[in-house]
N, C-alpha and C positions, 0 to 999 in steps of 0.2 A: 543683339541677343546672343548669348553664349549657350552652348550645349556641352555639359560636363559629363564625362564618363569615368566611373571609378572601377571599371573592370581591371583587375591586375593584368600586367603584360603577359604573365605566364598563361593566362587563360584565353588569350586572344588567338592562339594558334589553332589552325583548322582541325588538328587531330584530337585536341583535348576538349573542344567545345561540346560535342554531343554528350560525352560521358559526364562532364561537369554539369551541363544543363539538366540531365536526367536526375542526377543525385540532388542537385540544388532544388529542382522542382518538387521532389519528394519531401525534402526538408522544409521547403516553404509551405507546402500543403499541410504538413503536420503542424507547423507553427500557426498557420491560419486556424486550424481546428482548436488548438490550445487557446489562442486569443479569443476565438468565438465563445468557447465554453466559459472562460473567465469573464467575458463581457456580459454573458447572459446572467451570471451570478450578481454582478454589480449594477446591472441595468436599472433595477428598481430604485437604487439610491439616487439616480439622476432625474427621476421623473418630476418630483415636486420641489421647486426652488423655495428657499427661505426668503422671506421679505427682508429687504435691506433696511437697516435702522435709518431714521430720518437724518438728513444732513444737518450738522451742527450749525447753529445760527449765532451771530454776535449778540452780546448783551445789549439790552435796549439803551442803557446809558451811553455805550460807545457809539451807537448809531446817532443818538441825539447830539452827542458832542461834535460829530462830523458835520451834521446839518447846521449847527449853530456857528460853524466856522471857528471853533475854539482851537483847532489844530491838534486835538487829542488823537492818539494812535488808536484806531479801531481794531487793530489786530489782523492777522492774516485771514481770519474767517470772513471779515467784512467784505473783502474784495470778491470772494467767491459768492457771497450772498447778494451782491449788487444786482446780478441778473436774476431771472426767474429760476428758482431751484427746480429740481426734477419733479417734486410733488406739485409745485405750483404750475409747472408747464404742462404736465400730462394728467394730473389729477389721480385720484385713487383708482379709477377704472383702468388706467394704463398699467399700474402696478399689479392689478388683479388678473391680468392676462388678456386684456382686450386686444392687444396687438399681436397675439399668438407667438411672441418671443418673450421669454422670461429670463430674468437674471438668475444665475445659479446660486444655490445655497452656500457654496464655498467660495463665493466671490471675496477676494482679498481686499477689503475696503480699507486700505492703509493709506496714510498721507504719502504723497509723492514728492513733497518738498525736499530738495537736496538730492533727488535721484534723477540722473540724466536719462534714464530709460523711460520711455512712455509706457502707459498701460498696455497690456496685451489682452486682446479679446480672442477667445477660442470659440470656433463655430463648427458644430458637428455636422455629420452627413445625414443622408436620407434615412428616415425611420430610426433615428438614433437620438441620443441625448448627451448631456455634458459629461456623463460618466466615462465616455470614451477617452477623455483627456486626463484622467486621474493621474497616470504616471507622468505625462508630459508636464502637468501643472507642478507635480512634486519636483521634477527635475529643474524646472525654471525657478521655482521658489528657493530650492537649495543653492542655486547659483546666483542669487541676488536679485531676482525680479520680485518686486514688492507689491505690485498691483496687477493682479490677474483676474479676469472675469470670463466666465463661460456663459454663453447665451443659448437657451433652448428655444427652438421654433417648433411649432406644432406639426405632427405628422399629417394633420389635416390641411396644412398649407398647400395650396394648389397652383401657386404662381411664383416663380423666382423673382419677378419684378416687385411683387408685393412684399415678399420677404426682404428684399434689398431695401425697400423704403422703410421698413420697420427697423432694420439694422441701422439705417441712417439716424433714426430717432434715438436709438440706444447709444450710438457713438456720441451724438451731441450731448446726451445726458451724462455720459461718462466724462466727457471733457469739461462740462460745467461743474460736475461734482469734484473732480480732481484738480481743476485749474490748469490742465494740460491742453495744449493746442493740437496735439497729434496722438494717435494710437498706432500700435501694430496689430495685425490680425493674422491668426493662424487658422486656416480652414481645411477640414478634411472632406474630401469628395464633394458632395453637393454644397457643403458649407463654403468651400473655396469659390465655387461658381457664383453663389449669392454675393460673396464679398467682392468678387471681380466686377459683377454688374454694378454694385454700389459704387465702386471706385471709378469705373470707366464710363458709366452712363448717367450716374446721378451726382457727379461732382465730388465723390468721396475722396478723391486724390488730395483735396485740401486738408483732410483729416487723417488719412492713412499714410504713414511713413513707409512701412514695409508690409506687403501682403505675402505670406507664406502659404502655399497650397500643397496639400498632400493627396495624391491620387485624384485630382480634380479633372473632370472631362472638359477641358478648355475647348477642344475641338469636337466635342460630342462623343458618344459611345454607342456601340451596337449591341452591348451586353443586355441580358435579361429582356428578350423580346416580348415575353408574355406579360411583363409589367407595364407595357405601353399604354394600358388603360388609364394609368394615373397621369394627370396633366403634367406634373413636374417631370416624370420620367420621359414623357414626350418632348418636353423642352430640353432635356439633356441629350437627345438624339442628334447625331450628325445631320446637318442641314436644316435643323429646326429654325424657326424665326428668331428665337433668342440667340442661338449660336451664331447665326448670320449677323445679328445686330452687333455682337461683340467683335465681328470682323471689320466693322466700320472704322473710319479714321478716328484716332484719339490724340490729336496733336497737343503737346504740352502736358501730358499726364505726368504728375509729379511722383506717383507712388512707385517704389521698387518692387518687382515681383521675383519671388524665388519659388520655383515649382519643383517639387519632388515627384518623380515618377519611377515606377518599378517595371522592369521587363517581365515580371511574373504576376502582374496585376491582372486578375481575371474578371474584374468589374469594368475596367476601362479597355475597350477594344475598338481599334487597335491601341496598343499601349502608348504609342507616341502622341496620341491626342491629349494626353495629360500634360503635354508641354505647352507653354505659352508661346505662340507663334504670331507675333503682331509687330509690324515695323515701327509703330509709334511707342511701344512699351519697352521700358528698361527691364529686361527679364533675363534671369539665369535659370536654366533648366538642369536639374540635378538628377542624374541617373543613379538609382539605388538598385543593387543586385541582391538576390537571395531571399527576398521577402515579398509577400503579397499585399493586397489592398488593406486588409484589416490590421496588419502589423505596423503599417506606416506611422500611426499616431502613438504607438506604444513601445517601439524598439529603441533601446538606449543610443544606438549609433545615429539614428535619425534625429533623436532629441538633441544630441550633441551638435549635429549639423544645423538644426534649427536655431540653437543658441548662437552659433557663429553667424548665421544669416541676420539675426536680430541685432547683433553687436557690431556688424561691419556693413560695408557697402555691397555685400553679396559676393565679392570676389574671393573672400577667404574660404567660402564653402568649397571652392575648387582645389583646396590644398590636397595633395595625395593622401588618400585613405580617409579623408574627413568624413565621408558618409558611406564608405564601402561596407557592405554587409555580406560576409561570406557564408 
């Protein structure tokens, strides 16, 4: 496990740190308010997902040719249709929201043939929806990611384990639909914890190549004590059964973890609990300065570092200045 710090050397001196921290905290707080106001405006756009068009199926004649042993080429769609398609596997009830996680309206359902990058799944935080990733999606699409999906899970979801099981189903459906064996996941806050549970405890490491988390309480958080009445908030507390379960051995886990944490995050307390600290996990913890919890999924410097993490083995994220936010 590596811990990467992007604080400039100039700011490491003991005489400049208090003044810098004070001015940066003011700037970060102002940015958080701006981000919050903007997110309130676009939040309704992420509430109702659009139904995905049905998966294309091969022509009946092509399928009969293969069965009769004529050697006719059934086309690339035939291989994808050989297994149960998403509608066959889950039925209409699944797509209607029975699982409490829904595919986003702006899922980029493009073919991935010829693209070495696996699909990217974006998973939002507590009491949020896919609209939080509008800017990150745009950044990834502009830089060549052709298959992006945002998944909404219901604010009524009361158990991280259940949400992780539903994420498992959706990842399997994405792989079946795209013909890809793996996906990458970017999770903000609670979304990262749901994805980590899926990877570490439900065997999701067979499907997830890289898991990027943004301000995720990997070690639990002491913030928002009055919200402890909600079951999921209790699961995110330090020392909860779920947090302790994630401390158990995970030998052979194949997923790479890249965790972004901010020293000015007021949702994750203490802030270091947003780091992945596990001896069995291949993890890089990236320290981001100058922004708070809400800005992590929208800031362009963080988006740039996320792109580096998805394109590399994680080490390139540590290049000087790669994710520094002043």
